[in-house]
N, C-alpha and C positions, 0 to 999 in steps of 0.2 A: 419624696414630695417636692424637693427643690428642683429636681430634674423635670418633673411634670409641669411645674409652674414656669420654668425657663422655656420648656418646649411650647407651652401654651402661649407665652408672650412672644416667642419667635414666630409662631404661626400667625398670630394676629398682626404682627408687624408686617409680615409678607402680604397678608390680605389687604391691609391698608395701603401698602406700597403699590400693589397692582390696581386697586381702585383709583388711586391718584393718577395713574398713567392712562386711564381709559378715555378721557375726554379730549385728548390732543388732536385727534384726526377728524373730529366732527366739524362740519361746516355750520356756521351760525344760521339761524332761521332769519329770513328777510321778509319784510312786508313788501309785496310786489308793487302795490300802489305808491308806497313811499319811494321806491326806486324810480318808477315812472315820473313822479313829481319832481324828484331831484334832477333827473336828466332833462326834463322839460324846461327847467330854468335856464339851462345852457343851450337848449334846442327847442325853441318854442314851436308848437304845432299849430299852424293856422287852420282855422275852421275845423277843429278836431272832432273826430268821432271815435268812440271806444272800439277797440279791437274786440271782435266777438267770435263765436264759434265758426260762423261762415268765413270770416277773414282768415282765421287760423287754418281751417281745413281746406277751403276752396281757393283762396288766393295764395297762401303761403305753402299749401300742400303739406302741412305738418300732420303727423299721425296722432290722433286724439288720445289713443291708449297710452302714449308715452308721456303725456302731460298731466300732472296732477292739478295744477292751477296756472292761470296766466292773468296778466293785466297789460293794458297798453293803449296807445293812442296813435292814430294815423290821420294825416291831413286829408280833408275831404275836398281840397282844392286840386283841380286837375294839374296845375303847373307847379305843385309843391311836393317834394319827396319826403317830407318829415314822417318818420316812423319811429316809435319806441315800443318795444315789446319785452316784457319781463316774464320769464317762465320758470316754474318749478317743475322739473322733470320727475317722473316716477323714478324711485331709487334704482340706480343702475342703467337708466335710459338716457342720460345726459349726452353721451356721445352720439346716439342715434338722432336726437333732437338737433345737435350741433351740425351733423351732416345735412339734415333737412334745411336748416337755416342757411347753410353755405350754398346749397342748391338754389334756394330762393334768391339769395344775394346775387348769384350768377345770372339768374333769369331776369332780374330787374336791371342789371348793369351791362348786359351784352345784347342790346337790340330787342329785348323782350317787351316788357310792360311799358317802359318809358322811351320807346324807339324814337318818337318825334321830339323828345325833349333832351338834348345833349347834356344840359346842365344837371338834370335829374339823374341821368345815367352816371355822370361823373360822381355825384354825391353817393349814389348806390354802390359804385365800385369801391369806394372807401369806407363803406358801412362797417360798423364795429359789431363783432360778436364776441361777447365776453362770457366765459364759463367759470363758475366758482362752485365746485361740488355738484349738487343737483340743480343749481340755479344758472339760468342763461339769460343774457340780455342782448337784444339786437337793436342797434340804433342806426338810422339813416338820417344824416343831417338835412335840415331844411334848405331850400334854395334861396332863402332870404338873408343870407349872411352868417349862418351858423358856422362855428369854428370847431373842427374835430379835436383840437387841443383842449378847448374848454369842455367838450363832451367827454373826452378821456378823463379829465380831472373829476367831472361829476360822477362818472362811473366808478372811479377809484374810491371816491368818498362814500357813495351809496353802498358799495360792496365791502366796506371795512369789516 
């Protein structure tokens, strides 16, 4: 009987030990609107419009099937480069979304969308793409004096 009780206690100790180890690799769940709002404090978006399906799919050329949800703002002023997009990718698709974000960054910083606005291209060339688990955030600083150091700090805080 003592051996049975000892074996039972040892087995339950093993189970509790394994359960305690399970949560370490999970990424926290983030509110995408909170991320956008936090970054917008460091990178104000003039005349903002919400990022919508058309912008995600037709302007950024992101694959909708890889995205679970998104939030963001983009400047509606022709001479301003401000963009903040927070994305929750479908599980396992973050690297595919990151590739597409990098392609978009290249397109707006190398004579593409902003060809006649050198200051906008410069901001786009330094755009930030941050990945944390299945979450991705892309930020292009505004051309009205935004500082990427402050944007980096806001991103770090928002993705704690």
